Kinemage of the C-alpha trace (Angstrom):
@kinemage 1
@onewidth
@group {chain A} dominant
@subgroup {mainchain}
@vectorlist {calphas} color= white
{ca met a 1} P 33.073 25.749 20.351
{ca val a 2} L 29.347 25.600 21.253
{ca thr a 3} L 27.775 28.785 22.814
{ca asp a 4} L 24.470 28.980 24.707
{ca val a 5} L 23.843 32.499 23.946
{ca pro a 6} L 23.403 32.896 20.164
{ca gly a 7} L 20.804 35.485 20.478
{ca glu a 8} L 20.045 38.427 18.512
{ca asp a 9} L 19.709 41.558 20.599
{ca arg a 10} L 22.711 43.642 20.191
{ca asp a 11} L 22.046 45.444 23.783
{ca glu a 12} L 22.655 42.273 25.744
{ca pro a 13} L 26.211 41.404 27.164
{ca his a 14} L 26.940 38.253 24.902
{ca gln a 15} L 29.544 35.656 25.138
{ca arg a 16} L 31.925 35.920 22.061
{ca ala a 17} L 31.902 32.336 20.586
{ca met a 18} L 31.827 30.226 17.646
{ca tyr a 19} L 29.034 27.704 17.077
{ca phe a 20} L 26.691 25.334 14.818
{ca ala a 21} L 23.119 25.582 15.462
{ca his a 22} L 19.925 26.190 13.461
{ca gly a 23} L 16.475 27.712 14.329
{ca asp a 24} L 14.271 25.058 12.797
{ca leu a 25} L 15.247 21.136 12.772
{ca asn a 26} L 12.038 18.937 12.774
{ca gly a 27} L 10.162 22.125 13.800
{ca phe a 28} L 12.410 22.572 17.189
{ca asp a 29} L 14.557 25.673 17.795
{ca phe a 30} L 18.205 24.882 18.348
{ca trp a 31} L 19.543 28.392 17.801
{ca gly a 32} L 17.578 30.347 20.309
{ca glu a 33} L 17.105 29.736 24.113
{ca ala a 34} L 14.317 29.538 26.508
{ca met a 35} L 16.365 31.679 28.986
{ca phe a 36} L 16.134 34.357 26.532
{ca pro a 37} L 12.551 34.409 25.705
{ca his a 38} L 12.499 37.635 24.187
{ca trp a 39} L 14.938 36.675 21.387
{ca ser a 40} L 12.082 34.236 20.026
{ca his a 41} L 8.367 34.199 19.770
{ca his a 42} L 7.652 30.624 20.737
{ca pro a 43} L 6.863 28.587 23.541
{ca ala a 44} L 9.753 27.018 25.555
{ca ser a 45} L 8.226 23.593 24.395
{ca ile a 46} L 10.105 24.422 20.963
{ca tyr a 47} L 13.482 24.698 22.170
{ca gly a 48} L 16.129 22.191 21.707
{ca arg a 49} L 19.481 21.408 22.905
{ca thr a 50} L 22.609 20.402 21.421
{ca val a 51} L 23.939 17.886 23.914
{ca phe a 52} L 27.585 16.614 24.472
{ca arg a 53} L 27.888 12.731 24.289
{ca lys a 54} L 31.633 12.030 23.744
{ca leu a 55} L 35.008 13.116 22.561
{ca asp a 56} L 36.086 10.993 19.781
{ca asp a 57} L 39.362 12.363 19.047
{ca met a 58} L 41.768 15.248 20.360
{ca arg a 59} L 45.534 15.530 19.101
{ca gly a 60} L 48.205 18.072 18.875
{ca gly a 61} L 51.219 18.584 17.132
{ca pro a 62} L 54.096 21.168 16.230
{ca leu a 63} L 51.769 22.375 12.940
{ca ser a 64} L 48.265 21.740 13.769
{ca gly a 65} L 45.963 19.934 16.211
{ca met a 66} L 42.459 18.584 15.912
{ca leu a 67} L 39.299 17.582 17.962
{ca gln a 68} L 36.301 15.598 17.436
{ca ala a 69} L 33.270 15.157 19.323
{ca glu a 70} L 29.622 13.770 19.058
{ca phe a 71} L 26.232 15.432 20.217
{ca asp a 72} L 22.731 14.575 20.700
{ca leu a 73} L 20.185 17.280 19.359
{ca val a 74} L 17.466 16.817 22.020
{ca arg a 75} L 13.984 17.725 22.029
{ca pro a 76} L 12.481 19.395 25.346
{ca asp a 77} L 10.832 16.000 26.150
{ca gly a 78} L 14.428 14.680 26.364
{ca arg a 79} L 14.159 12.413 23.205
{ca ala a 80} L 16.800 12.988 20.611
{ca val a 81} L 15.707 14.009 17.158
{ca ala a 82} L 19.224 13.548 15.285
{ca asp a 83} L 22.952 13.074 16.209
{ca glu a 84} L 25.781 15.318 15.145
{ca thr a 85} L 29.367 15.112 14.714
{ca gln a 86} L 31.568 18.234 15.015
{ca ala a 87} L 35.332 18.156 14.042
{ca tyr a 88} L 38.002 21.045 14.084
{ca thr a 89} L 41.364 21.324 12.860
{ca phe a 90} L 43.783 24.115 13.909
{ca ser a 91} L 46.608 25.389 12.262
{ca gly a 92} L 48.307 28.878 11.461
{ca asp a 93} L 51.600 30.737 10.875
{ca ala a 94} L 53.138 34.105 11.821
{ca his a 95} L 50.572 35.971 10.177
{ca ser a 96} L 47.216 33.892 10.335
{ca arg a 97} L 45.468 31.212 12.251
{ca thr a 98} L 42.910 28.897 10.574
{ca ile a 99} L 40.106 26.594 11.939
{ca asp a 100} L 38.904 23.894 9.774
{ca cys a 101} L 35.384 22.845 10.775
{ca glu a 102} L 33.126 20.127 9.532
{ca phe a 103} L 29.803 19.292 10.949
{ca thr a 104} L 27.626 16.195 10.286
{ca ile a 105} L 23.939 15.888 10.667
{ca his a 106} L 22.861 11.936 11.164
{ca ala a 107} L 19.566 11.265 10.482
{ca gly a 108} L 19.898 8.076 12.330
{ca arg a 109} L 16.459 8.423 14.165
{ca gly a 110} L 14.012 9.356 11.352
{ca pro a 111} L 14.286 12.030 8.490
{ca val a 112} L 15.387 15.503 9.555
{ca lys a 113} L 14.013 18.700 8.121
{ca met a 114} L 16.263 21.647 8.201
{ca gly a 115} L 13.659 24.407 7.839
{ca asp a 116} L 13.939 27.708 6.065
{ca thr a 117} L 14.896 30.393 8.621
{ca lys a 118} L 17.122 33.039 9.254
{ca glu a 119} L 18.333 31.988 12.542
{ca gly a 120} L 21.580 29.791 11.593
{ca thr a 121} L 23.831 27.875 10.937
{ca phe a 122} L 27.533 28.216 11.452
{ca ala a 123} L 27.994 31.558 13.453
{ca ile a 124} L 30.577 33.520 15.337
{ca arg a 125} L 30.039 36.475 17.439
{ca val a 126} L 33.140 38.851 17.199
{ca val a 127} L 34.488 40.883 20.019
{ca lys a 128} L 32.749 44.066 20.539
{ca ala a 129} L 35.646 46.096 18.898
{ca leu a 130} L 34.772 44.787 15.655
{ca asp a 131} L 31.257 45.678 15.762
{ca ser a 132} L 30.287 47.892 12.911
{ca pro a 133} L 30.697 50.482 13.630
{ca pro a 134} L 33.717 50.923 14.544
{ca gly a 135} L 34.643 47.580 12.575
{ca his a 136} L 34.045 46.902 9.119
{ca met a 137} L 32.248 44.065 7.175
{ca val a 138} L 32.888 43.178 3.735
{ca asn a 139} L 32.183 39.788 1.425
{ca ser a 140} L 33.838 38.028 -1.550
{ca asn a 141} L 31.830 40.232 -4.127
{ca gly a 142} L 33.355 43.305 -2.718
{ca ala a 143} L 30.019 44.468 -1.084
{ca ser a 144} L 30.341 46.100 2.405
{ca gly a 145} L 28.220 46.650 5.502
{ca glu a 146} L 25.154 44.878 6.538
{ca lys a 147} L 22.765 46.238 3.973
{ca ala a 148} L 24.788 44.914 1.227
{ca ile a 149} L 25.939 41.599 2.784
{ca trp a 150} L 22.672 40.352 4.773
{ca gly a 151} L 20.544 37.787 2.894
{ca lys a 152} L 23.066 38.002 -0.169
{ca arg a 153} L 25.236 34.823 -1.362
{ca ala a 154} L 28.989 35.031 -0.999
{ca gly a 155} L 31.843 32.817 -0.684
{ca trp a 156} L 33.199 34.596 2.431
{ca val a 157} L 32.436 37.314 4.633
{ca asp a 158} L 35.306 39.077 6.810
{ca tyr a 159} L 34.816 41.189 9.944
{ca tyr a 160} L 38.012 43.452 10.594
{ca gly a 161} L 38.832 46.484 12.726
{ca his a 162} L 41.117 47.586 15.281
{ca val a 163} L 41.197 45.573 18.645
{ca glu a 164} L 43.524 46.298 21.482
{ca gly a 165} L 46.285 48.333 19.252
{ca glu a 166} L 46.318 45.965 16.560
{ca asp a 167} L 44.401 45.730 13.050
{ca val a 168} L 42.937 42.244 12.833
{ca gly a 169} L 40.025 40.436 11.193
{ca ile a 170} L 38.268 37.284 11.033
{ca ala a 171} L 36.511 35.386 8.011
{ca ile a 172} L 34.284 32.476 7.423
{ca phe a 173} L 35.224 30.466 4.091
{ca asp a 174} L 31.853 28.613 2.724
{ca his a 175} L 33.432 25.196 1.071
{ca pro a 176} L 32.595 24.831 -2.663
{ca gly a 177} L 31.218 21.460 -1.886
{ca asn a 178} L 28.646 22.574 0.489
{ca leu a 179} L 24.923 22.673 0.031
{ca arg a 180} L 23.916 25.500 -2.082
{ca his a 181} L 27.304 27.077 -2.216
{ca pro a 182} L 27.823 29.968 -2.620
{ca ser a 183} L 25.634 30.357 0.546
{ca tyr a 184} L 23.447 33.163 2.013
{ca trp a 185} L 24.669 35.072 5.147
{ca his a 186} L 22.986 36.105 8.067
{ca ala a 187} L 25.623 38.753 8.831
{ca arg a 188} L 24.692 41.820 11.223
{ca gly a 189} L 26.607 44.957 11.812
{ca tyr a 190} L 26.279 44.283 15.651
{ca gly a 191} L 28.866 41.248 15.746
{ca leu a 192} L 26.831 38.296 14.187
{ca leu a 193} L 28.561 36.786 11.253
{ca ala a 194} L 26.794 33.445 10.108
{ca val a 195} L 26.537 31.360 7.446
{ca asn a 196} L 23.278 29.562 6.611
{ca pro a 197} L 22.419 27.589 3.305
{ca phe a 198} L 18.733 27.175 4.542
{ca gly a 199} L 17.072 30.623 5.112
{ca leu a 200} L 16.491 31.404 1.122
{ca lys a 201} L 12.690 32.712 1.905
{ca ser a 202} L 13.789 34.310 5.160
{ca leu a 203} L 16.889 35.939 3.978
{ca thr a 204} L 15.824 36.924 0.531
{ca his a 205} L 11.999 37.831 1.368
{ca asp a 206} L 11.199 36.097 -1.609
{ca arg a 207} L 7.998 33.841 -0.927
{ca his a 208} L 8.578 31.689 -3.917
{ca gln a 209} L 11.588 30.334 -2.537
{ca asp a 210} L 11.948 27.540 0.007
{ca gly a 211} L 15.369 26.660 1.549
{ca ser a 212} L 14.211 23.880 3.765
{ca tyr a 213} L 16.341 20.353 3.335
{ca thr a 214} L 15.386 17.262 4.340
{ca ile a 215} L 17.765 14.495 5.142
{ca pro a 216} L 16.334 11.064 4.560
{ca ala a 217} L 16.334 8.586 7.386
{ca gly a 218} L 19.690 6.907 7.692
{ca gly a 219} L 21.440 9.672 5.565
{ca ser a 220} L 23.613 12.537 6.791
{ca leu a 221} L 24.430 16.054 5.709
{ca thr a 222} L 27.975 17.465 5.895
{ca leu a 223} L 28.897 20.984 6.028
{ca arg a 224} L 32.407 22.366 6.040
{ca tyr a 225} L 33.809 25.806 6.599
{ca arg a 226} L 37.042 27.492 7.502
{ca val a 227} L 37.601 30.412 9.752
{ca phe a 228} L 40.597 32.730 8.822
{ca ile a 229} L 41.850 34.984 11.525
{ca his a 230} L 44.472 37.529 10.248
{ca his a 231} L 46.174 40.728 10.801
{ca gly a 232} L 45.613 43.880 8.958
{ca asp a 233} L 42.428 44.340 6.577
{ca pro a 234} L 41.295 41.928 3.993
{ca gln a 235} L 43.431 43.090 1.111
{ca gln a 236} L 46.521 43.215 3.446
{ca ala a 237} L 45.874 39.774 4.645
{ca gly a 238} L 45.151 38.528 1.377
{ca val a 239} L 41.782 36.969 2.139
{ca gly a 240} L 40.707 36.471 -1.488
{ca lys a 241} L 43.868 34.398 -2.165
{ca ala a 242} L 43.693 32.656 1.106
{ca tyr a 243} L 40.188 31.647 0.118
{ca arg a 244} L 41.025 30.592 -3.299
{ca his a 245} L 43.649 28.366 -1.886
{ca tyr a 246} L 41.003 26.866 0.418
{ca ala a 247} L 38.591 26.243 -2.220
{ca glu a 248} L 41.390 24.168 -4.544
{ca gly a 249} L 41.896 22.270 -1.409
{ca lys a 250} L 45.264 23.583 -0.255
């Protein structure tokens, strides 16, 4: 679930993956990577790493499966600035697949400040065939295309198109209980689909806004999302209805 290539250059051969990361956590960049310096404009001493600690749970069954793991958010000097828990539940039917994702940042080592940056936070790198063009991007407000979606608030965003002979799509749903719901979106036409509740100034270009958020020492912040993978376009797949069911806890 955690990628090591969340960069932002569409000409690079990216791995397609799903990941949770942020570009400014106590001043350290957990989004970019030191091995790709042209994607960021700061020294290697700023890059943090999400380091796997242990697998808490992993279960399967006829209808669903789940896993939960713990990570350390580590500075370049090896010191951890925070702890993180990631949990995933996988389910589906004949027409779709869902992944319910829960991310908790624990400030057990002192306060944790999530800075205002566009580089975050829960993201998917879609397959090349879904890049727009030829793929399409639409949000819960009916807006389409990067210019109408990037930096705007929405309950969900869906990437859809034609992949290996099938019309398919993938959406991220923002949970109504999340911080600053409906969230802002760092969604790009070259295949990056990311929901970011912290980048208010960076995404809106309004210098009067500040999307930074501090988790007090001993506290935590939990963010929940659903990934909805479907056949057809958003209307055919009933993405709006699926989101309403999610929002209602179904």
